[in-house]
N, C-alpha and C positions, 0 to 999 in steps of 0.2 A: 469907815473904810473897810471894804470886804477883802478877804484873803485872795479872791479871784483877781481883784484890781491890783493888789500887791504883786501877785504872781506875774501878771501882764507887765507891770512896770519893771520889775526886776529883770525879766527876760529882755526887754528893750534896753535897759540900762547896761546889762552885761554884754549884749551883742552889739549895741550901738548901731543897729541896723533893723528897721522895721520888718523888712522881708525875712531876714534870718530869724528874728524873734517870732514872727508869725508861724514860720515853718517849725520851729522848736516847740511852739505851743499847740500846733495842729489846728490853727484857725486861719481864716483869711486875713489879709493885711488891713482892709478898710475898717472892719469892726475893732481891730486892735488899735488903730490910729484914733478912732472915735473914743474908745475907752480911756486912752491916755489923755486926750483933750478934755474929757469930762472930769477926770481925776484932777487935772490941773485947775479946771474951773472951780470945782468944789473946794479945793484946798486954797485957792486964791493965790497960787504961786506958779511960776514957770519952772518945770522940772527938767526939760530938755530944750536944747538949742538945735533947731532943725535948719539945715541949708540944703541946697540941691546936691551937695557933694558929701555931706557927713552929718552925723548926729552926735552931740556931745552933752554932757551933764552940766547943769547949773550947780551952784553951791547947795541949793535946796535939794536938787536931785541926788547929789552925793550923800546927803544926810538920809534921805528916804531910802536910798539903795542899801546903806549900812543897816538901818533900822528894819527895812523890809526883809533882808537876808536873815537877820536874827529872828524875826517873827515867824517867817516861813520855816526856818530851820527848827524852831521850837515846836511848831505844829507838826511837822513831819516826824521829828524825833519822838514826840509824844505818841503819835499814831503807831510808829514802829515798836516802841517800848511797851505800849499797852497790849499790842497783839502778841509780843513775845512773852509778856507776863501771863496773859490769858492762856497761852499754849504751854505755860510752865517750862519755857526754854530761854531763860535769861542768857544774854550774850553781850559782847562788846564788838563794835566795829572800829578798827584802828586803821587810819589812813596814813599813807606815807608816799613820798615821791619815788617812783621806780628808779632804781639805780643809785639811790642815796641812802645814807644812814644804815647801810647793810649790817655792819658789825653791831651797832647800838640796837637795831631792831631785833637781830637774832638773840642777843643777850637778854633783851627785855622779854621776848616771848618765852624763852627757856626759863627765866627766873620766875615769871608770873605763873607759868604752868605748874610749878612746884608749890604754889601757895595753897593753903587750905581754903576751900571754897572758891577756887578759881573757876571762872566761867569760860566757855568757848570764846576765842577771839577770832573774828573774821578779819582778814587782811584786805584792805582796799588800796591797791597800788594805782597811783595817778601819774599822768604824763608830767614831765619835768616843767613844761611851760604853763600848766594850769594851776588854778587855785585849789588847794585841798578842800574837799567838800565837807567842811566841819559845821558851818553855820546853816547849811541847807538841810541838816538832819540825816544825811546819809552816813555820817560817821559820828561816833561818840567822842573820839579822842584822836589826836594826830601828832606826828613828828614833823615839826616845821623848822625852817632855817632862816634866822634873822641875819642880815637885814632884807633878804630877798622875799620872804613870805610875810605878809601882813599878819600881825597878831593883835591889832587893836580890837578891844571888846572881848578878848579871850582871857582866861586864866592860864598862866604858863609857869613852868618850872624849868630852869636851865639844866641841861644834861651835859653838854660838852661844848668847848670852843676850840677853833682851829684856824690857822692861817690859810692863805690861798696860794696856789701855784699856777704857773703858766704851762699848759700842756701843748707840746708841739712835736713835729718830726725831729728825729736826731740830726737830720740834715739841714735843719733850719739855721739861718745865719746867727740867731741868738742862742742856739742850743748849747754852746760851749760856755755860757755865762754861769757863774755860781749863784747869782742872785739878780733879780730884776726889780724895777720899780714900775708903778702903774703907767707912768709916762712912756716907758719903753715899749709897752704893748698896746696902749690905747689907740695909737695911730696906725697900727699894722693893717694893711688892706685886707688881710685874710682873717682878721679877728671875727669870730662867729657872732651872729646877731640873734638874740632871742626876741620873740614877739612881746609887744606891750599888752596890757589888759584888753584893749579893743581889737587885738588881732593884727594890728599893723606893726611893721618893723622899723626900728630907728634907721636913719640914713646911713649909708656906708656901702663898701664894696664887698664886705665879708659875707660868707654863706649864711642863709637864713636857716635856722635849725629849730626843731620842735621837741626833740628828746635826746637823751644821752647816747643811745645806740647810733642814731644818725650822726651826732656830733663826733663820736670817736671814729666812725668810719671815714668821715671827711678829714679828720686829723691824720689818720693813717695814710690817706691818699695825698697828704700834703696840701689839701685845699682849705684847711682851717687851723686856727690857733684859738685856744680858749683859756680863760682864767677860772679855775675851779677850786673848791675846798681841798685841803690836803688829803682827804680820803681818796682822791683820785689816784694817789700813789699806789694804792692797793691793787694788785693785779694789772699794773700798767702793761700794755701790750709791747712786745719787742719792737724796737725801732722808734719808740716814743720816749720823750724825756719830760720831766716835771721840774720846773725851776721855781724856787720860792719868790713870790712877789712881796717884798718886805713891807711896803706901805699900803697894801690892800687891806680893807677892813676885815676884822675877824668874822668868821661865820660861826654863829652860835646855834647849836641844835637844842630845841626846846620841845617839851611835851606840852600840848595845849588842849584845852577843852572848854566848852561853853560854860560861863559862870553860873548858869541856872541849874546845872546838873546836880542831882542828889544821889547819884548811883554809888552804892557801896562798892560794887565791882570796879568802877572807874577809880574811886579813891584808892583801892588796893593796888591797881595797876600803876597809878602815879607814884604811890609810896615805893613800890618796887623799883620803878624807873629811877627815882632820885636816890635810892639806896645804893646803886652800883655805879652811878655816874661820877 
């Protein structure tokens, strides 16, 4: 199997749309379709279920997607680190979701900067609705949030855990409650909806959101309610309230990295992170 074939398959598997995948890859759709069909024929398995309305992954396709991401990530990371070493400019790329882990991230960057032999850390901020680019080689290490961010296949260390709160306008009918349960908010028509991995949204009447900036603006306008980690209490805008949702799952912030990494700088960064958590 060639890396080109893996790149083609991963693009289709992530987009679940041949047209978008072809545009992403910069090729025409017919040769992309042929390449995927040839890959399935050679492997002797069906990777994708194609209908006139949608594309979905088979169980075999899900396995190849996970393996393919890891392989392509290892290749991309090796290329990037080799160039950095040749240029005598060792560095780390740390990925995090924009608007989350602000306090942990600031403490980590400050503490690591004071370490002997610390290397420059490039910060890669990602949209709230996207998967952090750790396995594709664009980042060496990431701050992730379980159970919302997948960590399968990664090495992780737990940094913090926190409960969740329902954020809403102070004028909302539930705003005078001292505590809520998931059942109190799950059926609210204004409960915000985040996209699935394939870009589609769950059924519901709530606003479709893609990032925290958009979400908080909708909440301030009274158009949305959201359940978020307790960190949302920091800097909450005037006119909004955050009520504990007592039976919501804990959100655990972890520092994660690919298991094949042998970087001394990365090991030092993880050590620092776990030292103050």
